[in-house]
C-alpha positions as CSV (number, residue, x, y, z in Angstrom):
1,X,-24.9,-0.1,10.2
2,X,-21.7,-0.4,8.2
3,X,-18.7,1.3,9.8
4,X,-17.0,1.8,6.5
5,X,-18.6,3.5,3.5
6,X,-16.7,2.1,0.5
7,X,-17.3,3.9,-2.8
8,X,-15.7,3.9,-6.3
9,X,-15.4,6.9,-8.5
10,X,-13.7,6.0,-11.8
11,X,-10.2,4.8,-10.9
12,X,-10.4,6.1,-7.3
13,X,-11.6,4.2,-4.2
14,X,-12.9,6.2,-1.2
15,X,-12.9,4.6,2.2
16,X,-14.9,6.7,4.6
17,X,-14.8,5.8,8.3
18,X,-18.5,5.8,9.3
19,X,-18.9,6.0,13.1
20,X,-19.5,9.8,13.4
21,X,-21.3,9.5,16.7
22,X,-18.0,8.4,18.4
23,X,-15.7,10.5,16.2
24,X,-14.9,7.4,14.1
25,X,-13.3,5.6,17.0
26,X,-12.1,2.2,15.7
27,X,-13.6,-1.0,17.0
28,X,-13.3,-4.6,15.8
29,X,-16.2,-4.3,13.3
30,X,-14.5,-1.3,11.7
31,X,-11.2,-3.1,11.3
32,X,-12.8,-6.2,9.7
33,X,-14.8,-4.0,7.3
34,X,-11.8,-1.9,6.4
35,X,-9.8,-5.1,5.8
36,X,-12.5,-6.4,3.4
37,X,-12.6,-3.0,1.5
38,X,-8.8,-2.9,1.3
39,X,-8.6,-6.4,-0.2
40,X,-11.3,-5.5,-2.7
41,X,-9.3,-2.4,-3.7
42,X,-6.1,-4.4,-3.9
43,X,-7.6,-7.0,-6.3
44,X,-9.6,-4.6,-8.5
45,X,-7.4,-3.7,-11.5
46,X,-9.8,-0.9,-12.4
47,X,-9.0,1.0,-9.1
48,X,-5.6,2.8,-9.0
49,X,-5.7,5.2,-6.0
50,X,-7.4,5.0,-2.6
51,X,-8.5,7.9,-0.4
52,X,-9.3,7.5,3.3
53,X,-11.4,10.0,5.1
54,X,-13.9,10.2,8.0
55,X,-17.5,11.2,8.2
56,X,-18.7,13.7,10.8
57,X,-16.4,15.9,12.9
58,X,-13.2,13.8,12.8
59,X,-10.9,11.6,10.8
60,X,-10.6,9.2,13.7
61,X,-10.2,9.8,17.4
62,X,-8.3,6.4,17.7
63,X,-9.4,3.2,19.4
64,X,-12.8,2.8,20.8
65,X,-12.1,2.4,24.5
66,X,-15.3,0.4,25.0
67,X,-14.0,-2.2,22.6
68,X,-10.4,-1.8,23.7
69,X,-10.8,-2.2,27.5
70,X,-8.7,-4.9,29.2
71,X,-11.7,-7.2,29.5
72,X,-12.1,-7.3,25.7
73,X,-8.5,-7.0,24.6
74,X,-7.9,-10.8,24.6
75,X,-10.9,-11.6,22.4
76,X,-10.0,-9.0,19.7
77,X,-6.2,-9.5,19.7
78,X,-6.1,-12.3,17.2
79,X,-7.2,-10.2,14.1
80,X,-4.7,-8.0,12.3
81,X,-6.1,-6.2,9.2
82,X,-4.0,-5.6,6.1
83,X,-2.2,-2.3,6.2
84,X,-2.4,0.4,3.4
85,X,1.4,0.1,3.0
86,X,1.1,-3.6,2.2
87,X,-0.9,-2.7,-0.9
88,X,1.2,-1.3,-3.7
89,X,-1.5,1.0,-4.9
90,X,-1.1,4.5,-3.4
91,X,-3.3,5.8,-0.6
92,X,-4.1,9.4,0.3
93,X,-5.4,10.3,3.8
94,X,-7.8,13.3,3.8
95,X,-7.7,14.4,7.5
96,X,-10.0,16.7,9.4
97,X,-10.8,17.2,13.0
98,X,-9.3,14.7,15.5
99,X,-6.6,12.4,14.1
100,X,-5.4,10.7,17.3
101,X,-3.8,7.4,18.3
102,X,-5.0,4.6,16.0
103,X,-6.5,7.3,13.7
104,X,-3.0,8.8,13.2
105,X,-1.6,5.4,12.8
106,X,-4.0,4.8,9.9
107,X,-3.1,8.1,8.4
108,X,0.6,7.3,8.7
109,X,0.1,4.1,6.7
110,X,-0.9,6.3,3.8
111,X,1.5,7.5,1.2
112,X,0.3,11.1,1.1
113,X,-1.5,13.0,3.9
114,X,-3.6,16.1,3.3
115,X,-5.1,17.9,6.4
116,X,-7.8,20.4,6.8
117,X,-6.8,23.5,8.9
118,X,-9.0,22.2,11.8
119,X,-7.2,18.9,12.1
120,X,-5.6,17.9,15.5
121,X,-2.9,15.2,15.8
122,X,-1.6,13.3,18.7
123,X,-0.9,10.0,20.5
124,X,-2.9,10.2,23.8
125,X,-2.4,6.6,24.8
126,X,0.0,7.4,27.7
127,X,-2.8,9.6,29.3
128,X,-4.8,6.5,30.0
129,X,-1.9,4.5,31.2
130,X,-1.2,2.7,27.9
131,X,1.3,3.3,25.1
132,X,1.1,3.9,21.3
133,X,0.9,0.3,20.1
134,X,-0.4,-1.0,16.7
135,X,3.1,-0.3,15.2
136,X,2.9,3.5,16.0
137,X,6.2,3.5,17.8
138,X,7.8,1.5,14.9
139,X,6.3,3.6,12.1
140,X,6.5,7.2,13.3
141,X,10.3,7.4,13.8
142,X,10.7,6.4,10.1
143,X,8.9,9.5,9.1
144,X,9.9,12.4,11.4
145,X,12.7,13.4,13.8
146,X,13.0,11.3,16.9
147,X,12.8,14.3,19.2
148,X,9.4,15.1,17.7
149,X,8.3,11.5,18.1
150,X,9.2,11.7,21.8
151,X,7.4,15.0,22.2
152,X,4.2,13.6,20.8
153,X,4.3,10.1,22.4
154,X,5.6,10.9,25.8
155,X,3.3,13.8,26.6
156,X,0.1,12.8,24.8
157,X,-0.2,16.3,23.6
158,X,-2.2,17.4,20.6
159,X,-0.8,19.6,17.8
160,X,-2.4,21.6,15.0
161,X,-2.3,20.9,11.3
162,X,0.4,23.6,10.8
163,X,2.6,22.1,13.5
164,X,2.1,18.6,12.0
165,X,3.2,20.1,8.6
166,X,6.3,21.6,10.2
167,X,7.2,18.2,11.7
168,X,6.7,16.5,8.4
169,X,3.7,14.5,9.4
170,X,1.6,15.8,6.5
171,X,2.1,17.0,3.0
172,X,-0.4,19.9,2.7
173,X,-2.8,22.0,4.8
174,X,-6.0,23.3,3.2
175,X,-9.2,25.0,4.3
176,X,-11.7,22.5,5.6
177,X,-14.2,23.0,2.8
178,X,-11.4,22.2,0.2
179,X,-10.1,19.0,1.8
180,X,-11.8,16.4,-0.4
181,X,-11.3,18.5,-3.5
182,X,-7.6,18.6,-2.8
183,X,-7.4,14.8,-2.1
184,X,-9.3,14.1,-5.3
185,X,-7.0,16.4,-7.3
186,X,-3.9,14.6,-6.0
187,X,-5.5,11.2,-6.7
188,X,-6.5,12.2,-10.3
189,X,-2.9,13.5,-10.8
190,X,-1.6,10.1,-9.8
191,X,-4.1,8.4,-12.1
192,X,-2.6,10.3,-15.0
193,X,0.6,8.2,-14.5
194,X,1.1,4.6,-15.5
195,X,-0.5,2.5,-12.7
196,X,2.0,-0.3,-12.9
197,X,4.9,2.1,-12.8
198,X,3.3,3.9,-9.8
199,X,2.8,0.6,-8.0
200,X,6.3,-0.6,-8.7
201,X,7.6,2.7,-7.3
202,X,5.7,2.3,-4.0
203,X,6.8,-1.3,-3.7
204,X,10.4,-0.4,-4.3
205,X,10.4,2.4,-1.7
206,X,8.7,0.4,1.0
207,X,10.4,-3.0,0.5
208,X,13.7,-1.4,-0.3
209,X,13.8,0.6,3.0
210,X,15.1,-2.3,5.1
211,X,17.1,-4.1,2.4
212,X,20.8,-4.1,1.9
213,X,22.0,-2.2,-1.2
214,X,22.6,-5.5,-3.1
215,X,19.2,-6.9,-2.3
216,X,17.6,-3.6,-3.2
217,X,19.3,-3.6,-6.6
218,X,18.0,-7.1,-7.2
219,X,14.5,-6.0,-6.3
220,X,14.8,-3.0,-8.6
221,X,15.9,-5.2,-11.5
222,X,12.9,-7.4,-10.9
223,X,10.5,-4.5,-10.9
224,X,12.1,-2.9,-13.9
225,X,11.7,-6.2,-15.9
226,X,8.1,-6.5,-14.8
227,X,7.2,-2.9,-15.9
228,X,9.3,-2.9,-19.1
229,X,7.4,-6.0,-20.3
230,X,4.0,-4.4,-19.7
231,X,1.5,-3.2,-22.3
232,X,1.3,0.1,-20.4
233,X,5.0,0.8,-20.9
234,X,4.7,0.1,-24.6
235,X,1.7,2.4,-24.7
236,X,3.5,5.1,-22.7
237,X,6.5,5.1,-25.0
238,X,4.3,5.2,-28.1
239,X,2.3,8.0,-26.7
240,X,5.4,10.0,-25.9
241,X,6.8,9.6,-29.5
242,X,3.4,10.4,-31.0
243,X,2.9,13.4,-28.6
244,X,-0.4,12.3,-27.2
245,X,-1.8,11.4,-23.9
246,X,-1.3,7.7,-23.1
247,X,-4.2,5.3,-22.5
248,X,-3.1,3.1,-19.6
249,X,-4.9,-0.1,-18.7
250,X,-2.9,-1.5,-15.8
251,X,-1.7,-4.3,-18.1
């Protein structure tokens, strides 16, 4: 059985984690299949926004301990899937139920995070004698206050969606039955914008984060040149002058 259900709806790709019997715990097969789906999404010019969610009772409870045990760690350590933040198209995480450890790491790769009111967040790795690897300790301090990072990672505690919103982990909390509707609404809103401009914006924000000011300005100039020479920019300016909705084509 496939561990990822990958579907396409107009310009939106939906990546559904599909191991509901184990709360979408992540094993090697899931990472390989997610990698393949991400690459297809990246290379398909007809797809502009991705949504990641989970089937069953959880977004993802983290790593599958049966696959992650010390006896199997060496055999699975060589593969590293592409990250959502390495793809310039925007991603939205639609989170319900447990979002723990590697599940929260996957959600934090996304650009926007929407949570159902039943969502639970945390990094429980220390409770089994491990620590939050897979870049968790590198990524989270870039998003929220360090004291909140320490609270979550040193104790292994779980927090509610409302507390996660207060910390800045997520953008929005909605009732469980409105989660995918809200995620689709945000995705459709992004699809109304010029896709090349959206992708350049994400690329600038992510790549520019660790650049010097001068290097960042050089990257900005490169991206401006790329977008200004696109057919979409010409169409967008014409549509603005003609007071009509632009017809973007990602070209």
